[in-house]
LUMDRENVO-982921 format. One record per residue: residue number from 1; residue in one letter; x, y, z of N, C-alpha, C in turn. Coordinates in steps of 0.1 Angstrom, whole numbers, always signed. Layout:
<kollums>
   n res   n_x   n_y   n_z  ca_x  ca_y  ca_z   c_x   c_y   c_z
 NUM   A     X     Y     Z     X     Y     Z     X     Y     Z
...
</kollums>
This chain:
<kollums>
   n res   n_x   n_y   n_z  ca_x  ca_y  ca_z   c_x   c_y   c_z
   1   M  +969 +1062 +1135  +972 +1076 +1134  +977 +1079 +1119
   2   R  +974 +1090 +1114  +979 +1094 +1101  +994 +1098 +1103
   3   I +1003 +1093 +1095 +1017 +1096 +1097 +1019 +1111 +1095
   4   L +1012 +1118 +1087 +1013 +1132 +1085 +1013 +1140 +1098
   5   N +1006 +1135 +1108 +1005 +1142 +1121 +1018 +1140 +1129
   6   L +1027 +1131 +1125 +1039 +1129 +1133 +1050 +1140 +1129
   7   F +1048 +1147 +1118 +1057 +1158 +1114 +1054 +1170 +1122
   8   Q +1064 +1174 +1130 +1062 +1186 +1139 +1074 +1195 +1137
   9   P +1073 +1208 +1137 +1084 +1217 +1136 +1095 +1215 +1146
  10   G +1107 +1214 +1142 +1118 +1212 +1151 +1121 +1198 +1156
  11   R +1113 +1189 +1151 +1114 +1175 +1155 +1115 +1166 +1142
  12   P +1126 +1162 +1138 +1127 +1153 +1126 +1121 +1140 +1129
  13   V +1114 +1134 +1119 +1108 +1121 +1119 +1118 +1111 +1116
  14   L +1118 +1099 +1122 +1127 +1088 +1119 +1118 +1077 +1115
  15   S +1121 +1071 +1103 +1114 +1060 +1098 +1124 +1050 +1092
  16   L +1120 +1037 +1093 +1128 +1026 +1088 +1121 +1019 +1077
  17   E +1128 +1012 +1068 +1122 +1004 +1058 +1127  +990 +1058
  18   V +1118  +980 +1058 +1122  +966 +1057 +1115  +959 +1046
  19   F +1120  +948 +1042 +1113  +940 +1031 +1109  +926 +1036
  20   P +1099  +920 +1030 +1094  +907 +1035 +1103  +896 +1030
  21   P +1108  +888 +1040 +1117  +877 +1036 +1108  +866 +1028
  22   K +1116  +857 +1022 +1109  +847 +1013 +1105  +834 +1021
  23   T +1111  +832 +1033 +1108  +820 +1040 +1102  +822 +1053
  24   P +1095  +813 +1059 +1090  +814 +1073 +1100  +817 +1083
  25   Q +1112  +811 +1082 +1123  +813 +1091 +1128  +828 +1090
  26   G +1129  +832 +1077 +1133  +846 +1075 +1123  +856 +1081
  27   V +1110  +853 +1081 +1100  +862 +1087 +1103  +862 +1102
  28   E +1105  +851 +1108 +1107  +850 +1123 +1120  +858 +1126
  29   N +1130  +857 +1118 +1143  +864 +1121 +1140  +879 +1120
  30   L +1132  +883 +1110 +1129  +897 +1108 +1121  +902 +1120
  31   K +1112  +895 +1125 +1104  +899 +1137 +1113  +901 +1149
  32   A +1123  +893 +1151 +1133  +895 +1162 +1140  +908 +1160
  33   K +1145  +910 +1148 +1152  +923 +1145 +1143  +935 +1147
  34   L +1130  +934 +1143 +1121  +945 +1145 +1119  +948 +1159
  35   V +1119  +939 +1168 +1118  +941 +1182 +1130  +950 +1187
  36   Q +1142  +947 +1182 +1154  +954 +1185 +1154  +968 +1179
  37   M +1149  +969 +1166 +1148  +982 +1160 +1138  +991 +1167
  38   G +1128  +985 +1173 +1118  +993 +1180 +1123 +1000 +1192
  39   R +1134  +995 +1197 +1140 +1001 +1209 +1147 +1015 +1206
  40   F +1148 +1018 +1193 +1154 +1030 +1188 +1143 +1041 +1185
  41   S +1131 +1037 +1189 +1119 +1046 +1188 +1117 +1052 +1174
  42   P +1116 +1044 +1164 +1112 +1049 +1151 +1098 +1054 +1151
  43   D +1095 +1065 +1144 +1081 +1070 +1143 +1072 +1061 +1135
  44   F +1078 +1055 +1125 +1070 +1045 +1117 +1080 +1036 +1110
  45   I +1075 +1024 +1106 +1083 +1015 +1098 +1075 +1012 +1085
  46   S +1082 +1012 +1074 +1075 +1009 +1061 +1079  +994 +1057
  47   V +1070  +988 +1051 +1072  +974 +1046 +1069  +973 +1031
  48   T +1079  +968 +1024 +1078  +969 +1009 +1068  +958 +1004
  49   Y +1065  +960  +991 +1055  +951  +985 +1060  +947  +971
  50   G +1061  +935  +969 +1067  +930  +956 +1060  +934  +944
  51   A +1067  +935  +933 +1060  +939  +920 +1049  +930  +917
  52   G +1038  +935  +914 +1026  +927  +910 +1019  +921  +922
  53   G +1023  +925  +934 +1017  +919  +946 +1023  +906  +950
  54   G +1035  +903  +946 +1042  +890  +949 +1044  +887  +963
  55   T +1045  +898  +972 +1047  +895  +986 +1035  +900  +994
  56   R +1023  +901  +988 +1012  +907  +995 +1009  +901 +1008
  57   E +1008  +888 +1009 +1005  +882 +1022 +1015  +885 +1033
  58   T +1028  +883 +1029 +1039  +886 +1039 +1040  +900 +1043
  59   T +1038  +909 +1033 +1038  +923 +1036 +1027  +926 +1047
  60   G +1015  +921 +1045 +1004  +923 +1054 +1007  +917 +1068
  61   L +1013  +905 +1068 +1017  +898 +1081 +1026  +907 +1089
  62   I +1037  +911 +1082 +1047  +919 +1089 +1042  +933 +1093
  63   S +1034  +939 +1085 +1028  +952 +1088 +1019  +950 +1101
  64   A +1011  +940 +1101 +1002  +937 +1113 +1010  +935 +1125
  65   Y +1021  +928 +1124 +1030  +925 +1136 +1036  +938 +1141
  66   I +1040  +947 +1133 +1046  +960 +1137 +1035  +968 +1144
  67   K +1024  +969 +1138 +1013  +977 +1143 +1007  +972 +1156
  68   Q +1004  +959 +1156  +997  +953 +1167 +1006  +949 +1179
  69   Q +1017  +943 +1176 +1026  +937 +1186 +1036  +948 +1191
  70   L +1042  +955 +1182 +1052  +965 +1186 +1046  +979 +1188
  71   K +1034  +981 +1184 +1027  +994 +1187 +1034 +1005 +1180
  72   I +1039 +1003 +1168 +1046 +1013 +1160 +1038 +1015 +1147
  73   E +1037 +1027 +1143 +1029 +1030 +1131 +1036 +1024 +1119
  74   V +1028 +1020 +1109 +1032 +1013 +1097 +1029 +1020 +1085
  75   L +1038 +1020 +1075 +1035 +1025 +1062 +1036 +1013 +1053
  76   S +1025 +1009 +1048 +1025  +997 +1040 +1026 +1001 +1025
  77   H +1036  +995 +1018 +1038  +998 +1004 +1026  +991  +996
  78   L +1022  +999  +985 +1012  +993  +976 +1015  +998  +962
  79   T +1017  +988  +953 +1020  +992  +939 +1007  +990  +931
  80   C +1006  +998  +920  +994  +997  +912  +996  +989  +899
  81   I +1009  +986  +896 +1011  +980  +883 +1004  +966  +883
  82   G  +997  +963  +872  +990  +950  +871  +977  +949  +879
  83   H  +973  +960  +885  +961  +960  +894  +950  +969  +888
  84   T  +938  +965  +890  +926  +974  +888  +922  +980  +901
  85   A  +913  +989  +900  +907  +996  +912  +901  +985  +921
  86   E  +895  +975  +915  +888  +965  +923  +899  +957  +931
  87   D  +910  +954  +924  +921  +947  +931  +926  +955  +943
  88   I  +928  +968  +941  +933  +976  +952  +923  +975  +964
  89   H  +910  +975  +961  +901  +974  +973  +903  +960  +980
  90   H  +906  +950  +973  +908  +937  +979  +921  +937  +987
  91   V  +931  +944  +983  +943  +945  +991  +941  +954 +1003
  92   L  +933  +964 +1002  +931  +973 +1013  +923  +967 +1025
  93   E  +914  +959 +1021  +905  +954 +1032  +912  +947 +1044
  94   P  +921  +937 +1041  +928  +932 +1053  +937  +942 +1060
  95   L  +942  +951 +1053  +950  +962 +1060  +941  +970 +1069
  96   M  +929  +973 +1064  +920  +981 +1073  +916  +972 +1085
  97   E  +915  +959 +1083  +911  +951 +1095  +922  +950 +1105
  98   D  +935  +952 +1100  +946  +952 +1109  +950  +966 +1114
  99   N  +941  +976 +1111  +943  +990 +1115  +955  +996 +1109
 100   I  +959  +992 +1097  +970  +999 +1090  +964 +1011 +1083
 101   E  +969 +1023 +1087  +962 +1035 +1083  +970 +1044 +1073
 102   N  +981 +1038 +1069  +990 +1046 +1060  +996 +1038 +1049
 103   I  +995 +1043 +1036 +1000 +1036 +1025 +1010 +1045 +1017
 104   I +1021 +1039 +1012 +1029 +1047 +1002 +1025 +1041  +988
 105   A +1020 +1050  +980 +1014 +1047  +967 +1026 +1047  +956
 106   L +1028 +1036  +950 +1039 +1034  +940 +1034 +1028  +927
 107   R +1041 +1031  +917 +1037 +1024  +904 +1041 +1010  +905
 108   G +1054 +1007  +909 +1059  +993  +908 +1066  +991  +895
 109   D +1072  +980  +893 +1080  +977  +881 +1074  +965  +874
 110   P +1074  +966  +860 +1069  +955  +852 +1079  +944  +853
 111   P +1075  +932  +848 +1085  +921  +848 +1097  +924  +839
 112   P +1109  +921  +843 +1121  +924  +836 +1120  +920  +821
 113   G +1124  +929  +812 +1124  +926  +798 +1111  +925  +791
 114   Q +1100  +929  +798 +1087  +927  +792 +1080  +941  +791
 115   P +1074  +944  +780 +1067  +957  +779 +1054  +956  +788
 116   Y +1051  +967  +794 +1039  +967  +804 +1027  +971  +797
 117   T +1017  +962  +797 +1004  +965  +792  +994  +964  +804
 118   P  +988  +976  +808  +979  +975  +820  +967  +967  +817
 119   P  +961  +960  +827  +949  +952  +825  +938  +962  +821
 120   V  +927  +957  +816  +915  +965  +813  +911  +972  +826
 121   H  +909  +985  +826  +905  +992  +838  +916  +993  +848
 122   G  +928  +990  +844  +940  +989  +853  +945 +1003  +856
 123   L  +953 +1004  +866  +960 +1017  +870  +973 +1017  +864
 124   R  +977 +1028  +857  +989 +1029  +850 +1000 +1035  +857
 125   H  +997 +1046  +865 +1007 +1054  +872 +1004 +1055  +886
 126   A +1015 +1059  +894 +1013 +1061  +908 +1002 +1071  +911
 127   V +1002 +1082  +903  +992 +1092  +906  +977 +1087  +905
 128   D  +975 +1076  +897  +962 +1070  +896  +958 +1064  +909
 129   L  +968 +1057  +915  +966 +1051  +928  +964 +1061  +939
 130   V  +972 +1072  +939  +971 +1083  +949  +956 +1088  +948
 131   R  +952 +1091  +936  +939 +1097  +934  +928 +1087  +940
 132   L  +929 +1074  +937  +919 +1065  +942  +919 +1064  +957
 133   L  +931 +1064  +963  +932 +1063  +978  +927 +1076  +984
 134   A  +930 +1088  +978  +926 +1100  +984  +911 +1102  +983
 135   Q  +905 +1097  +972  +890 +1099  +971  +883 +1091  +982
 136   E  +888 +1080  +985  +882 +1071  +995  +885 +1077 +1010
 137   N  +896 +1083 +1011  +900 +1090 +1024  +899 +1080 +1036
 138   R  +904 +1068 +1033  +905 +1058 +1044  +919 +1056 +1050
 139   V  +929 +1061 +1043  +943 +1059 +1047  +950 +1072 +1044
 140   G  +961 +1075 +1052  +971 +1085 +1048  +979 +1080 +1036
 141   V  +983 +1089 +1028  +990 +1085 +1015 +1004 +1092 +1014
 142   A +1014 +1084 +1013 +1028 +1090 +1010 +1031 +1086  +995
 143   V +1041 +1094  +990 +1045 +1091  +976 +1061 +1092  +976
 144   A +1067 +1086  +966 +1081 +1087  +964 +1085 +1099  +956
 145   G +1097 +1104  +959 +1103 +1115  +952 +1117 +1111  +948
 146   Y +1122 +1117  +937 +1135 +1113  +932 +1145 +1125  +931
 147   P +1154 +1126  +940 +1163 +1138  +940 +1171 +1140  +928
 148   E +1174 +1129  +921 +1182 +1129  +909 +1173 +1126  +896
 149   G +1160 +1126  +898 +1151 +1123  +887 +1149 +1108  +885
 150   H +1137 +1104  +882 +1134 +1090  +879 +1141 +1086  +866
 151   V +1147 +1074  +866 +1154 +1069  +855 +1146 +1069  +842
 152   E +1133 +1068  +843 +1125 +1067  +831 +1119 +1080  +827
 153   A +1121 +1091  +835 +1116 +1104  +832 +1123 +1110  +820
 154   A +1116 +1118  +812 +1122 +1125  +800 +1132 +1135  +805
 155   S +1130 +1141  +817 +1140 +1151  +822 +1137 +1152  +837
 156   F +1147 +1158  +843 +1146 +1161  +858 +1133 +1169  +860
 157   E +1132 +1180  +852 +1120 +1189  +854 +1107 +1182  +852
 158   Q +1106 +1173  +842 +1094 +1166  +840 +1090 +1156  +851
 159   D +1101 +1151  +857 +1098 +1142  +868 +1092 +1149  +880
 160   Q +1097 +1162  +882 +1092 +1169  +894 +1077 +1174  +891
 161   I +1074 +1176  +878 +1060 +1179  +875 +1051 +1167  +878
 162   H +1056 +1155  +876 +1049 +1143  +880 +1047 +1142  +895
 163   L +1058 +1146  +902 +1057 +1146  +917 +1046 +1156  +921
 164   K +1046 +1168  +915 +1036 +1178  +918 +1022 +1172  +916
 165   E +1020 +1165  +905 +1007 +1159  +902 +1003 +1149  +913
 166   K +1012 +1141  +918 +1009 +1132  +929 +1005 +1139  +942
 167   V +1012 +1150  +944 +1009 +1158  +956  +995 +1164  +954
 168   D  +992 +1170  +943  +979 +1176  +940  +968 +1166  +941
 169   A  +971 +1154  +938  +961 +1143  +938  +957 +1139  +952
 170   G  +965 +1143  +962  +962 +1140  +976  +972 +1134  +985
 171   A  +985 +1134  +980  +996 +1129  +989  +998 +1137 +1001
 172   D +1001 +1131 +1013 +1003 +1138 +1025 +1018 +1142 +1027
 173   F +1027 +1133 +1023 +1041 +1136 +1025 +1049 +1128 +1015
 174   I +1062 +1131 +1014 +1071 +1125 +1003 +1083 +1119 +1010
 175   I +1086 +1107 +1005 +1098 +1100 +1009 +1108 +1100  +997
 176   S +1120 +1104  +999 +1129 +1105  +988 +1135 +1091  +985
 177   Q +1138 +1088  +972 +1147 +1078  +969 +1161 +1080  +976
 178   Y +1169 +1070  +978 +1181 +1073  +984 +1190 +1081  +975
 179   F +1199 +1088  +981 +1209 +1096  +974 +1222 +1095  +982
 180   L +1233 +1098  +976 +1246 +1096  +983 +1254 +1109  +984
 181   E +1248 +1120  +979 +1254 +1133  +980 +1243 +1142  +985
 182   N +1245 +1148  +997 +1235 +1156 +1003 +1231 +1168  +994
 183   S +1241 +1174  +987 +1238 +1185  +979 +1228 +1183  +968
 184   R +1227 +1170  +963 +1217 +1167  +953 +1203 +1167  +960
 185   F +1202 +1163  +972 +1189 +1163  +979 +1185 +1177  +981
 186   F +1194 +1186  +986 +1190 +1200  +989 +1186 +1207  +976
 187   R +1193 +1205  +965 +1189 +1212  +953 +1175 +1207  +948
 188   W +1172 +1194  +950 +1159 +1189  +946 +1148 +1195  +955
 189   R +1151 +1195  +968 +1141 +1200  +978 +1138 +1215  +975
 190   D +1148 +1223  +972 +1146 +1237  +969 +1138 +1238  +956
 191   H +1140 +1229  +946 +1133 +1229  +934 +1118 +1226  +936
 192   I +1115 +1216  +943 +1101 +1212  +945 +1094 +1222  +954
 193   R +1101 +1229  +963 +1095 +1239  +971 +1091 +1251  +962
 194   G +1099 +1253  +952 +1097 +1264  +942 +1084 +1261  +933
 195   L +1081 +1248  +932 +1069 +1244  +925 +1056 +1245  +933
 196   G +1058 +1248  +946 +1047 +1250  +955 +1044 +1237  +963
 197   I +1053 +1228  +963 +1051 +1216  +971 +1055 +1219  +986
 198   Q +1046 +1219  +995 +1049 +1223 +1009 +1048 +1211 +1018
 199   Q +1044 +1199 +1013 +1043 +1187 +1021 +1056 +1183 +1027
 200   P +1056 +1177 +1039 +1069 +1172 +1045 +1077 +1163 +1035
 201   V +1090 +1164 +1036 +1098 +1156 +1027 +1109 +1148 +1036
 202   E +1108 +1135 +1036 +1118 +1127 +1043 +1130 +1124 +1034
 203   A +1142 +1125 +1039 +1154 +1122 +1031 +1157 +1107 +1033
 204   G +1158 +1100 +1022 +1161 +1086 +1022 +1176 +1083 +1022
 205   L +1180 +1075 +1031 +1194 +1071 +1032 +1195 +1056 +1031
 206   M +1205 +1051 +1023 +1208 +1037 +1022 +1223 +1034 +1024
 207   P +1226 +1029 +1036 +1241 +1025 +1038 +1245 +1015 +1028
 208   A +1256 +1018 +1021 +1262 +1009 +1011 +1268  +996 +1018
 209   Q +1266  +985 +1013 +1271  +972 +1018 +1284  +969 +1011
 210   S +1286  +972  +999 +1298  +969  +991 +1297  +978  +978
 211   L +1308  +979  +972 +1308  +987  +959 +1299  +980  +949
 212   E +1300  +967  +948 +1292  +960  +938 +1277  +962  +941
 213   Q +1273  +961  +954 +1259  +963  +957 +1254  +977  +954
 214   I +1261  +987  +958 +1256 +1001  +957 +1257 +1005  +942
 215   T +1266  +999  +934 +1267 +1002  +920 +1255  +996  +913
 216   R +1251  +984  +917 +1239  +978  +911 +1227  +985  +914
 217   F +1225  +989  +927 +1213  +996  +931 +1212 +1009  +924
 218   S +1224 +1016  +924 +1224 +1030  +919 +1221 +1030  +904
 219   K +1226 +1020  +897 +1223 +1020  +882 +1208 +1018  +880
 220   F +1202 +1011  +889 +1187 +1009  +888 +1179 +1021  +891
 221   C +1184 +1029  +900 +1176 +1041  +905 +1181 +1054  +901
 222   G +1193 +1054  +895 +1199 +1067  +890 +1206 +1075  +900
 223   A +1211 +1069  +911 +1218 +1077  +922 +1233 +1077  +918
 224   A +1239 +1089  +918 +1253 +1091  +916 +1261 +1086  +928
 225   I +1272 +1080  +925 +1281 +1075  +936 +1293 +1084  +937
 226   P +1295 +1091  +948 +1306 +1100  +950 +1319 +1092  +950
 227   R +1330 +1099  +946 +1343 +1092  +945 +1348 +1087  +959
 228   D +1346 +1095  +969 +1351 +1090  +982 +1344 +1078  +987
 229   L +1331 +1076  +984 +1324 +1064  +988 +1329 +1052  +980
 230   A +1330 +1054  +967 +1335 +1043  +958 +1349 +1039  +962
 231   E +1358 +1048  +965 +1372 +1045  +968 +1372 +1038  +981
 232   G +1364 +1042  +991 +1364 +1036 +1004 +1359 +1021 +1003
 233   L +1349 +1019  +996 +1343 +1006  +994 +1353  +997  +987
 234   Q +1360 +1003  +977 +1369  +995  +969 +1381  +991  +978
 235   R +1385  +999  +987 +1396  +996  +996 +1393  +984 +1005
 236   F +1380  +982 +1008 +1376  +971 +1016 +1369  +960 +1009
 237   Q +1372  +959  +996 +1364  +949  +988 +1367  +934  +992
 238   D +1378  +932  +998 +1381  +918 +1003 +1377  +915 +1017
 239   N +1371  +925 +1023 +1366  +924 +1037 +1352  +929 +1038
 240   P +1342  +921 +1036 +1328  +926 +1035 +1323  +933 +1048
 241   E +1328  +928 +1059 +1324  +934 +1072 +1329  +949 +1073
 242   D +1342  +951 +1069 +1347  +964 +1069 +1341  +973 +1059
 243   A +1338  +967 +1047 +1331  +975 +1037 +1317  +980 +1042
 244   A +1310  +971 +1048 +1296  +975 +1053 +1298  +985 +1064
 245   R +1308  +984 +1072 +1310  +994 +1083 +1313 +1007 +1077
 246   F +1321 +1007 +1067 +1325 +1020 +1060 +1312 +1026 +1054
 247   G +1303 +1018 +1048 +1291 +1023 +1043 +1282 +1029 +1053
 248   V +1281 +1023 +1065 +1273 +1028 +1076 +1279 +1041 +1081
 249   D +1292 +1042 +1082 +1298 +1054 +1086 +1295 +1066 +1077
 250   F +1296 +1062 +1064 +1293 +1072 +1053 +1279 +1078 +1055
 251   A +1269 +1068 +1056 +1255 +1072 +1058 +1253 +1080 +1071
 252   R +1260 +1077 +1081 +1259 +1084 +1094 +1263 +1099 +1092
 253   A +1274 +1100 +1084 +1279 +1114 +1082 +1269 +1122 +1073
 254   Q +1262 +1115 +1064 +1252 +1121 +1056 +1240 +1125 +1065
 255   A +1236 +1117 +1074 +1226 +1120 +1084 +1229 +1132 +1092
 256   E +1241 +1133 +1097 +1245 +1144 +1105 +1244 +1157 +1097
 257   G +1248 +1157 +1084 +1247 +1169 +1076 +1232 +1173 +1073
 258   L +1224 +1163 +1071 +1210 +1165 +1068 +1203 +1171 +1080
 259   L +1206 +1166 +1092 +1200 +1171 +1104 +1204 +1185 +1107
 260   R +1216 +1188 +1104 +1221 +1202 +1107 +1213 +1212 +1098
 261   E +1208 +1207 +1087 +1201 +1216 +1078 +1186 +1216 +1080
 262   G +1182 +1208 +1090 +1168 +1209 +1094 +1158 +1201 +1085
 263   V +1162 +1189 +1081 +1153 +1181 +1073 +1141 +1177 +1081
 264   D +1130 +1175 +1073 +1117 +1171 +1080 +1118 +1157 +1086
 265   G +1127 +1148 +1081 +1129 +1135 +1086 +1139 +1127 +1078
 266   I +1143 +1116 +1084 +1152 +1107 +1077 +1145 +1093 +1076
 267   H +1145 +1088 +1064 +1140 +1075 +1061 +1151 +1065 +1058
 268   L +1154 +1056 +1067 +1165 +1047 +1065 +1161 +1034 +1059
 269   Y +1167 +1032 +1047 +1165 +1019 +1040 +1174 +1009 +1046
 270   A +1169 +1002 +1056 +1177  +994 +1065 +1181  +980 +1060
 271   L +1174  +976 +1049 +1177  +963 +1043 +1177  +951 +1053
 272   N +1168  +953 +1063 +1166  +943 +1073 +1178  +941 +1082
 273   K +1187  +951 +1083 +1199  +950 +1091 +1198  +959 +1103
 274   L +1202  +955 +1114 +1201  +962 +1127 +1213  +973 +1128
 275   E +1224  +970 +1122 +1236  +978 +1124 +1234  +993 +1120
 276   P +1229  +995 +1108 +1227 +1009 +1104 +1216 +1016 +1112
 277   V +1207 +1009 +1117 +1197 +1015 +1126 +1203 +1020 +1139
 278   A +1212 +1011 +1145 +1218 +1014 +1157 +1228 +1026 +1156
 279   A +1234 +1027 +1144 +1243 +1038 +1142 +1237 +1051 +1139
 280   I +1225 +1051 +1132 +1219 +1064 +1127 +1207 +1069 +1135
 281   A +1199 +1059 +1140 +1187 +1063 +1147 +1190 +1073 +1159
 282   P +1200 +1070 +1167 +1202 +1079 +1178 +1206 +1094 +1174
 283   L +1210 +1096 +1162 +1212 +1110 +1157 +1199 +1117 +1156
 284   V +1189 +1110 +1151 +1176 +1116 +1149 +1168 +1118 +1161
 285   H +1168 +1107 +1170 +1161 +1108 +1182 +1171 +1104 +1194
 286   P +1178 +1114 +1198 +1188 +1112 +1209 +1181 +1107 +1222
 287   A +1187 +1099 +1229 +1181 +1093 +1241 +1179 +1104 +1252
</kollums>
């Protein structure tokens, strides 16, 4: 099923995001957690894809497990950096064989500290990948949006022009980067609606695990950290379990506010943890 068809008026979509572990035991542990996550009835689960295809096989394995064994729709990540169109076809074939019907098209990140030079005939930007996938019309296509602007963009406005280009190239729906202040999401959503973007937009939430963790992540993606979150995490800096619990509670309050305003869906960056799913999923899909 194309994920676009899951978006219905008055019914927010719930999706989760997991990442491929590095060891066989880690994969088995994640499979066990996915079974438990599935009990909260997510509409789909996305599986990340390492830069340059470093987790290609594991991404495919986990995606197939979710789709075939758990019977849950999958959104498989696909990055274009370092790939040619021919490479993309090679990646798509096993996904097609496993009946994976939806892709989120991303640029990906170059190796740290190295300038990126695309290969000959390589894809440079996410819009190039969107265009390639849309032309073939074999999968549904999602793209990423940045409520506070992409850190590499010349300006917030320029970043939203790039988003419009991805939508015009054939994207079905948008998943936002995580944000920690709902007002920033709503301002961004209003802005892109003003640009004529009418595709569904999922709000991305990431429960903070610690002040150090969320500071590191937010520096990388440009998300502002509100004072009350920072102070709360600082208060529990010597107790990781309480800090993580505080982060989940903060994200739950965010979800409540988003749902009151009628968002199209909530995309939970679960970081392979069950606790935030158990806390937030029932808000989106009450039993």
